[in-house]
N, C-alpha and C positions, 0 to 999 in steps of 0.2 A: 156650641149653639149660641145664637145671638141673644137669647133670653137671659143668659148668664153673664153677659157683658156688663161691666160697670164703667164703661168708657164715658168720660166727661162728668162723672159723679164726684162729689166731695164727701169724704168720710171722716168723721171725728170719732176717734177711738180713745176713750179715757184710760189713763194709766198704762199706756202701750209702749213702754220703753223696753220691755223684755217679756219673755214667757208667752202666755196665751194671747195677750193683747198684741204683741209684736207679730205673732204668727197670723192672726186675723188681719191685721193691717197689711202685712206682706201679701196675703192672698188677695186683698182688695186692690192693692197696687198692681199686682200681676194681671188682674182682671180689668185694669184701666182707670181705677179711681185715683184721685188726688188725696193724699193722706195728711191729716192734721191730728195731733195728739197732745195730751197734757200729762204732767206729773206735778206733784205738790212741791218738789224741790228742784233747783236748778241743776244740781249734779246728776239727778236722775234723768232730767230732760237731755242733758249733754250726753249721757250714756245712750239714750235712745237715738239721738241724732246720729251718733257714730254707728250704731247698729244699722240704721236705715242707709247711711252712706255706704257701708260695707256691702249691703244688699243691692246697691245701685238705685235706691229709692230716694226721690227728692221730697222729703217730708218736712213739715213745719211743726215745731214744738212750742208749747206754752207752759209756763209755770202758773199753775192754777189749782187751788184747793177746791175740789168739787163739792165740799160741804158748805162753801161760802157762796151764797146766792148772788151777791153783788159782784164777786170776782168772776163767777160763771157768766153772768150777763155781759160783763166787760169782754171776756174772752170770746164769747159767741159774736158780739158786735164787731170785734176786731177781725174775726174769721170772715164774717159776712162782708166787711169792707175791703179786706186785702186779698181774700181767696175766692169767696163766693158763698152763696147760701148753702147750708149743709143739707145734703140729700140723705145721708146715712149716719146714724148715731149708734155707736156701740158703747153701752154702759158697762165697761170692763173693770174699772178701778174697784178694788175691794181689799178688805183685810179680814183676818181671822185671829181670835184670841182663844187658845185652847186652855180653858180654866174650868174646873168643876164649878157647877152653878152656885153651890153654897159658899165657895171661896171667892166668887167673882164680885168685884166692886161694881156698883151701879154705874159709875162713870165709864168703866171699861165696856159694860153692856151697851151704854148709850153711844160710845164711840164706834163700835161695830155697826150698830143700826144706822148711825149717821152716814157712814161711808158706804155701806152696802145697800141701804134702802132709801134714805133721805136724799143722798146725792143723785141717784138715778132719777128721782122725782124732779130735783132742781134742774138738772141738765136737760131732761126731756122737756120740761116746761119752757126752757129757754129756746130750744130749737123748733118746737112745734109751730109757732107763728110763721117762721120762714118756710117750713114745709107746707103749711096751708096756702101761703102765697104762691108757692111753686106748683101746687096742685098734686104733689106726691111726697112721700117720705117713708123711710124705713128706720125703725128703732129696734135694736136688738139688745136685750138685757142679758147679761151673763149670770144665769141662775146657777143651780147646783143640784146634785142629788139630795142635798139637805133642804131643797125646796119641797121634797116629798118625804124625807126620812129624818128621824132624829138619831143622835149618837152622843155618847158621854163626852163632856167637856166643851160642846159647841152650841150651847143654848142660845147665845146671842146671834151667832152666825146662822143657825137654822131658822131662828125667828125672823131674821132679816131676809134671808133668801126665800122663805115661805111668803113673806110679804111682797117680795119682788115679783114672785110668780103672779100674785093677785094684782099688783100694779100693772104688770104686763097686760093682763086681761082687761083691766079697766081702761088703759090707754086705747086698746083695740076698740072697746065699747064706745068710748067718747069720740074717737077721731077716725073711725073706719070710713065714715061718710066723706071725710076729707081726703080719701085715698092715702091714708097713712096706715101702714101695717106695722104693728108692734108685736114682736115675738121674742121668746127667750131661747137661749141655747144653754143646755145644762151639761157641762163637762163631767165626766167621771173622774177617776183618779188619774191625773196627768203627770208624766215624768218631766218635772221642771227643776230648776235649781232650788226652789223652796221645798220640794218633796225629796230631794236627793238624800238627806239624812235617813229617811225612812226606807231607802232602797240600798243602803250600804251593806256589804257583806260583813258578817260577823267574823270574829277572830278565828273561828274554826272553819270558815268558808261557807257557812250556811247563810240562808237568806235572813234578813231582818224579820222578826215576827210579824210586824205590820205588813211588810212586803208579801210574806206568805199568805197572810189573811186576805189581802186584796186580790192577789192572783187566784186564790182558791174561790173567791166570790164572783169572779168575772168570767163569764163564758168564753170570752176571747182569750183568756189565759195570760193576759199581760196588762201592764199599765198602758194608758193612752199616751199619745205624743201631742204636742201643740199642732203638728201638721195634720193630725186626725180631725181637727176642728176647722181646717181651712175650707174644705168643700161645703160643709153644712153652713158655715158663716157666709160664704158667697151666695149660696142659694137663698138664704133669708134676706140678703141685701139686694137681690136682683129682681128683675121683672118676672122671673120664673116663679116667684112666691107671691104674686100679686093677689091671690085669693086665699092665702094662708095668713090668718090673723088671730092673735090671742093664744098661740100654740107654744108649748115648750118642747123643743127638740133636744132630747137627751142623747149625748154622744158619750156613752159610758161602757161600750163593749158588751152590753146586755145585762149589766149588774142589777138594774132595777127590775128586770124581768125574771130574775133567778132566785130561787129560795136557798140554793146551796146544795152541796153534796151531802148525801146521807152518811153519817159516821159509820165506819166499818166496825 
C-alpha cells in the first residue's frame, strides 16, 4: 500500500548500530528511506556501518553523544547539509542500570535519565525546526513497558521511560498543528544480545528463571524479536499514521494486558 511507503524520506535513528535500532532502520530502508544513525563511539559506528553494508543498505553514521546539545546541533546541521532535512526521527538510544534504589548512586540515576529522557528532548528539539519548514515530520520515541509499570532495580529507567511517554504526548500537543506526529513504540521483552544471558539454558537444561517468568507472563508465550518491531515502526513513520499522534504503541505480545495465570 502506498501509504506505507517511505520513499524519499530521510530517517535518523539514534543508537542504531545493532538490536532494535538496527531492525527499525532496516525496515525503513526497505520501505525506501535513506538512513542516518549515530552512536557515541567510533567503534560502535563502524560496527553499525558494517551491519548495514551486510544488509545492502547505504547508511551514513555519525559519532555523536546525544546528551550533548551542541554535538547534536552540529550533527543535525551536517545531515541537513549533506543528506537533507530529516523527515523521521527515532529516539532509540538508551541505557539501563539494574541497581536496587537504595544502592544506586545519584550520578548513575542522572546518567540513565540523561540518555533515556533528556537526549530525546535534545534531538527532537534539534530536528523540529526542519520538520516545520518541510511541513511534516514523524518523531518516534522508543518507550518501554516501564513507561507503565515499575519493577525492582530499575527506578531510574522506569522514571525516564515514564517521562518519555509524557514528552511524547507534549510534543504531539505543541507541534500537531505543524503536521508533526510524535508517537512512542513500547517494546516488550525482546530477544537481543543484551538479553541473551537471561535466556540461557541452565546446567540441567531448564530455562533461566527470568526466561520462565517472561514467557509465563506473555500471552504470546515467547520473547519478541527485533523483527516484530519493524511493521509497527514503519506504520508510525509513514503517511498511514498521519492522524495518530501522542500514542504509545506497545509491541509486547500482550504482556501489559495480562494479569497472569492463576497458580495451580
